[in-house]
N, C-alpha and C positions, 0 to 999 in steps of 0.2 A: 652465499645468496641468490645468485644469479645462473649457479649450472644448470639448473633444469632448462633456462631459457636460452643456454648453448647446444641444448640435446639434438640429436636429429629427429624425434619425436616433434618437438617443440616448431620447427623449421619446416616440419612435414603438415602441421598443423597450420602453419602461419600461408603457407602455400594452396591450402585447402580452404582458407577463408577468402582469400583475394581471387581466387580463381572460380568462387559460387558466382550463379546468374541469376539466383533464385532465392525468396527470401527463406522459405523451408532448408534447402542448403546452406545458407547461410548460418541460421540458426543453429543446426545440427553443428557444422564449423565451430562458431563460436561456442557450445557448450565444450565440446571436445576440446579446444585450448583452455578454456577454466577448469577442466577437469586436470589437466597436465601444470598449471598454475597453483592450484591448492584443492585438496580433498576436500569435497560437498554433497550433501544428501538433496541435492535437487536444486534446479535454477528456475525461473519463470520471468517471462519477457511480458508484461503489459502495457498497455496504451491505456491511458489514462486521460480522458477527454471531459470538457465540463457539459457537454449535451448531450450523454448518453454515458451507459454503464461502462466500465470499462471493460477493454477488449483483450484477451488471450491470443496474444502473437504466436507465443512457443511456451510449451513448459517439458521438464526432462522427468516428472515425477510419477510415480507409478500409480495405475489406475485409482486403486482404491484412496489414495491422498490426494491426487486430483478431483474426484470426485467430493470430497470431504471440504478440500481449502478452496476448491473454486467455483464449485458448482451453489456451493451455500454462502461463499462469498460475494456471487455476482448477483445474489438471489435478495441484496439490500446491505447487508454490515458492512461492505467498502465504506458506507456512505460515514462510519465511526473509526474508519482505519486513519491512524497519522499518518501513513504512507502516500495513502489518497489527497490527503490534505496539505502535503507537501509538494506532491508533484504538480498539483493544479495550482499550487502560488510558486510552485519555483520556475525562474526566470532564464538560468544557468545552467551549465554543465554540473553535476554534483556528484561525489561520493559519499556517503554517511553510513554510519553501522546504526541499525536500525533503534537498537536500545540507548542511542545517545539525543534519537532525534523524537521520543515519545514524550509526553504529561507525565508531569509528576505524580499521577497517579495511575498512570496505566495499567500498570500489574494489580490495582483493584480495582479496575473498573470492573463491569460484567461484558463490557464486549470482551475483554480478555480472558475473562473464565471462561464463557460460555464459546468464545471463536478462537482466538488466537492462540491460547494455551494449548488447544487441541488439537493444533499443527504441529504440537511437540518438538519446536526449532528452539535450539536453545542460543544459537547465533544468527544473523543475518544482516549482509551486507547488500546495499542497495546503491545503484549506478543510475540517475536520473539526466534525463536529456530531453531539453525542449525541444518538439521536432516541428510544431506549427504555434501560430498565436495563442492558441488555448489547450494543444494536447504534450502531453509529455511521456515518453516511452519510459519506462522502467525495468531496469534487469533486476531482479532479487535473486539471490546467491544463500542458501542457507544451510545450517548445519543444526544436525538432532543429537549428534552425542557429547560434544563439545563445544568450548569457545575457540574463535580464529584466534590462532597465537599472533605474537608481534612479528615473525618471521611473514606469516601467510598475509597479514594485513600489509607487511613492506612489499609482497609481492604484488599483491593486487594493486597497491597504489605506482607498482611501476609500470604497471600495463593499462593504466587508466585512461589513456589517453586512445590507446590502442581500441579498445572498450567501448567506449564512447566515436570511433571512427565507425567502427562495426556497426553499430545502434543507429546511426545516422543511414548506412546502408541499408541495413534490413528496414529500415521505415520508408527509404525510399522504394524498395521492392515490394516489400507489404502493400502500401497504402496503395501505389498504382493497381496492384489486383484485386483489391478488395472494395467495394459500395456499402454503404453502412446502411443497415436496414431502418426505416421509419418507425419501425415498431421497438426496437433499441431506443431509439430517441424517445419513443413516448414512455418506455416501459421507466425510462431517467428521472422525465418530468415528473410522472406519477411519484416515485420514489422521493424526488427533493422537495415536492409538493407537500406529502406525507411529513416528512422531516423537518421542514421551515414552519409548516405550519401546527405542530405538533402539540397539542394541548388546546386545539381549536381557540375559540371568543374567550376561554376561561381564563389564559395566561395572558399577562400582558406582555409588551414586547421584550422587556428586559427579563420577565422572567422565561422567555421563550429563549432568548441568549444564554441565559445560565442554565438551562436544560438543556441545550445543545454542548455547551462546554463540560458540564457533568456526566455527558452520555460520552462523549469523546475521552474522558480519562482525567480531566481536570479537577485538581483539588480547589477547596474553597480560596484559599490564598493565589493559586494560579489562577481562578476563574479572576479574582478582584486583580489582579496583575493585568489579564488580558482586555480586562473590561475600564480599568483605572479607578476604581472604587474600592471601598474598605471594607476587609473581610467579612464583619461585622454587618456591613450592607447586606453582601453574599448571603450570610447565614438567616437572616430573615428573610430574604426574597427566596432562598430555598425552603423553608418552615411553611410561607404562603402558598406555594407553587405545589407543594405536596399535600399539601391543606385543600388546596383546590382540586387535585385529581384524585382525590380521595387514598392516596398512600403513604407508606410512612418509610420504604427504604427504596435507595436506590434500584436495586434486583427488580423490585416492583414495577418503577421507573423503567429500567431497559426491558422488562417483559414486554409492558403497554405497547414501547415504540415497535420491538420485533413484531409484535401482533399484529398491530396498525401497518407496517412497510408488509408482512405477507397479505393482508386484505386490498392493499392498495393496488 
């Protein structure tokens, strides 16, 4: 199981990672080390912040994939991403398999169908590290052709502390040389205002809460658990909010939100 960690290539990769003096070099060295640990179809290092859109620190995806996955993601859909919610709320270093951290109806959600499914990721491992009071740095390791095997997951578990140490160093180097742009914060505020006030005065606060959870991939039962109300109450609110918005399906609900985000 640990034979590849005894190889000359692995030790050279560790030397490269330890010797980096800039964020870009550290990112490339980290990706090279990951490639030796497990086969993957691309990595992405994202800083999730509560007051600005996510910032892409580094990625190893082909340009066409990056255009689809990153450009469209940063335009607003990140607000519906379970990983965004997990990163913002997480307070300790955590490794998780994406499919184990999603709401119960995530694969039936229109966010999944119109965005995530089109990334063609079969499996995804995420490493989340809180780097400031409100910011988390997340390393995404994706697979398109097949799922991670148990042996591969064990190898990632073996190097988990190494990955978090590398992420902490990358953040310090990257944050030192990066200045936030006011326009990014303004964009995030506009998107968040649009999302949090979706439906306007037509919806009650409870209906708006339920709308947000439905858009993020929760079923009626899951919404009921989150809000500690009866599933039947959720269904009544759902019928009412659909009627108020003049829609009949969750596809229309999602489409209307995306249109509002694009116009915000």
